[in-house]
C-alpha positions, 0 to 999 in steps of 0.5 A, a space after each residue: 235567527 228566530 224561534 219557531 213552533 207549531 202544530 199539525 193534526 196528522 189524522 184529521 184536519 182539526 182547526 188549530 187554536 191560534 192562542 196555543 201556537 202563540 203560547 208556544 212561541 211566547 215561551 221562546 220569546 227570547 229567540 226573536 224579540 223584533 216581532 211575532 206572528 202566527 198563521 193557522 190553516 186547515 189542521 196546521 198552525 205555524 208560529 214565529 218570533 223574529 230576531 231581525 238580521 236580513 231584510 228587517 223590514 215588514 216584508 221579511 216577517 213570518 210565517 211567510 206564504 207563497 201560494 200553497 206553501 207557508 214557512 216558519 224558519 230559524 237560522 240563516 242561508 248564507 248563499 241565498 243570493 246565489 240560490 235566488 239567482 238560480 231561481 230567477 233563471 228558472 222564472 221565479 219572482 220574488 217580493 223580498 230581499 230575505 233568505 226565507 223567501 228563497 226557501 219557499 221558492 227553492 222548495 216549489 222548485 226542487 222539494 226536499 232536494 233544495 236542502 242540498 243547495 243551502 249553505 247555512 244554519 237552519 231549522 224550518 217548518 214548511 207547510 204545503 196546503 195542496 199536499 197535506 204535508 209538513 216538511 221539517 228540516 235541520 242543518 247539516 251539523 245541527 247548529 239550529 235545534 228543533 224538537 218535536 212530539 206527538 200528542 194523544 190525539 196524533 197532533 204533531 207539536 215542534 219547537 226551537 226549544 223544549 219550552 216551547 212544547 211544554 208550554 202546550 196545555 195538553 202535553 204531559 211531561 215525564 222523565 226518560 231514565 235513559 236520558 238521565 244515564 246519558 246525561 251523567 255519562 257525557 254532561 249533556 243529553 245527546 241529540 238522539 235523546 231527550 230528558 222528557 219521555 216522548 220528546 225527540 230532537 230532529 237529528 242534524 242533517 235529517 228531514 222529516 215529511 209528514 203527510 196527513 193520514 199516514 204514520 209518523 215517518 222516521 226522519 230521513 238523513 239528507 246529509 252525511 259527512 264522510 272521512 272515506 276520501 283523501 285529498 291529493 297534493 302537497 301540504 303546501 298546495 293544501 294549505 293554500 287551498 285552506 287559506 282561500 276557503 278560510 277567507 270564504 267562509 268567514 266573509 260569507 258570515 259577515 253579511 248582516 243588516 245589523 251591527 256584527 262582531 265576534 267573540 275572541 278568547 285568544 285561542 287558535 280558532 277565534 283568533 283566526 276568525 277575527 283575523 280574517 274579519 279584520 281583513 274583510 271589514 273597512 271598520 274596526 271589527 268589534 270583539 269581546 272576551 271574558 276572563 276570570 279573576 283567577 290566573 289559572 283560568 284567565 286568557 284575556 292576555 291572549 285576546 288582548 294580544 289579538 285585539 291590539 294586532 288587528 286593531 279591533 274595537 275590544 271589550 272585555 269583562 271579568 267573571 268572578 269565581 263567585 258569580 253564581 247567580 247565573 245557575 238558575 238562569 242557565 237551567 232555565 235557558 237550557 231546559 234539559 240538565 247541561 253540565 258544561 260549566 263553560 256555559 257560564 262564561 259563554 253566557 257572559 260573552 254573549 251578554 257582553 256582545 249583545 251590548 253592542 251587536 246582534 250578530 257574533 262570529 265564533 270559532 266553534 267547530 274547528 277542534 272537531 273538524 281539524 282534530 284539535 282535542 287532546 283526546 284525538 292525540 291520546 286515541 291516536 297514540 293508543 291506536 298505534 300501541 293496539 295495532 302492535 299487539 294482537 287483539 286476543 292478547 291485549 285484554 289479558 295484558 292491559 286489562 290485568 296491568 290496569 286492574 293492578 295499577 294504583 289509581 293515583 289521581 294526585 300524581 303527575 300526569 305521566 304517573 297516572 297510567 291506570 286509565 291508559 292501561 285500561 284503555 289499551 285492553 279495550 277496543 278503540 271504539 270502546 276506549 274513546 267512548 269512555 274517554 269522552 265521557 265525564 262519569 264511568 259506567 261503573 261510577 254512574 251505576 254505583 250512584 243508582 238505586 237498584 230500581 233505577 238500575 233495573 229501569 235502564 233496561 241494559 241501556 248503556 250510554 257509551 253504546 252510541 259512541 261505539 256504534 257511531 265509531 264502528 259504522 263511520 265512513 272513515 279510513 283511519 282511527 282518528 277519522 273514526 273518532 272525529 266522525 263520532 264527535 261530529 255526530 254526538 259531541 258537536 250537536 249535543 254539547 258545543 252547539 247547544 251551549 252556544 245556541 242557548 247561551 246566545 238565544 237567551 240574550 237575543 244574539 245570533 252566533 254564527 260559526 264560519 268554521 262549521 261551513 261544510 265546505 271547510 269541514 269536507 275539506 277537513 275530513 278529506 285531509 290526510 290524517 297526518 295533516 290534521 294530527 301531526 306528531 301530536 299537534 292537533 290542527 296542524 294544517 289549520 295552524 300552518 295556514 294562519 301562521 301568516 296572520 298569528 304569532 306562535 304564542 297564540 297558535 302553539 300555547 297550551 289549549 285552555 278553552 273556556 273553563 271554570 273552577 268548580 272544584 274549588 267552588 264546591 269547597 267554598 261558596 257551593 259547599 252548602 249546595 254539596 252538603 245539600 246534595 248529600 243530605 236531602 236534595 231533590 235528587 234523594 226524593 226521586 228514588 233513583 239515587 243511592 243516598 249514602 253514596 251521594 252523601 259520601 261524595 259530597 262529604 269527601 269533596 268538601 273535605 278534600 279527600 277526593 275531587 268530585 267537583 264535576 260530578 257535584 256540578 253534574 248533580 246540581 244541574 240535574 237536580 235544578 232541571 228535574 225540579 223545573 221540568 217535573 216539579 221534583 221537590 226534596 
């Protein structure tokens, strides 16, 4: 696990100043505190920051060279020994015991097709001096990030984090207005956008082969998850196959030459990972948990139950609802605005883990792969209703009912039917695109000043979800929803959250439940074995039932949450007032000042709950100040 950065002159092989590459890697030094390296060649410079996990000797240092090939690599190839064996049989000879050298030999043997052989999380840049090319690649699901842009002279810059690109003295940052709309819609800037105009993220499952003297190509998809096929066999047989796969993917992530542990929330996914680790480890597994000193948000009791069950070496720490010192730390870690408030406890649990381990396994990915979110169950139920009524009648009937039904935000869930009726009046894709968002299209545009709204040029953040669902390789409505989540939500929110939080404290986080073999197995399951009678992750829970009690498997899902509504009526009330009366947001001219004031006032006086929106606005403001020097 490391940080990478570099410069590649696409037009002519102009010299690269090593100090500029070093400046880019220094900006991401937290990703690799164990070493640093810069290599320059004809028209190219590659930089690396090392967090030594495998073969921590100097032999594993980067940039690494093999004849005309030079690589900088961030991540882990879990099956590198198997690939290495295959290459040895083909006549290759190795000088290290690390996965980086395996990538070099694999590329020399198979070219870009080598990616199909790798099981891992990775982003790397590989320069071929003989071919005058730079090859950029990213793993299947986007666990590891890679940003890139071009300068006015055509030079290509790339880095593991946005701050690496911003460190180049010739790069000038300006905001992308459509990304601001995306952020307000979702609470994060999706993978196909960037808050800084002209900067791109190499999409998950894509590579890009850049040739000197030729235009910058569009990224090429090398991996596509499909929900189009269906597994055959009984539920019992599939459960047994899943159990074998779970054991294999967890064990493959336990290979490290440094201390290793696990995050343990007490939920199904992290508990299942810890159970598998305990079976495979001769020593007590090191686990850690974060709780809140608010009973409605604290899960440490469940984490402790699992820790006791498997005799782990367990540590926990409580986060106070007044622990706001992290806000600026999070803004610095994420660069782009990021409003998933669970980033705060995620950072704290990474901080806790790093005190005793260098690698920590997480349970991320199972909700996306096995339909574990409540919205999946709601979507499936709504699609059944849509199927009973011809499309030409749905909008007139449900649309009018939804418009007439009062908005009862204060009422019990069963009486809050307005949004359900409105959803039923839309297509499944439109309704799901709205459901996964935080701030609706109408509510966002109520915030915007007229000039900002016109500047969006008709852009609508929800369209990417609609397009992903309508074009999904899928057979069932729940397939399409999961496919879109895997393409958009997973890399944009979940994996970004964990990567930046863990790397900020120089911790490697591994996601065994995102092994592509496991995800592909889940995608082939009949939908009823993923989502069964409203119960998500059905077969996964069945497979884990031999290890975990029902109290863990079937309790109400909590996840990492933070009491932000109370914050903005208590310790952060002053921040709410500032947003409404004179923050940097007002100085941009992009927002309706009167509307911002009404939102802040209504929340502080409890006339409405705008906690999530205020958190979004606060994190946006702080990011704009940090990135562009916007000041109120």
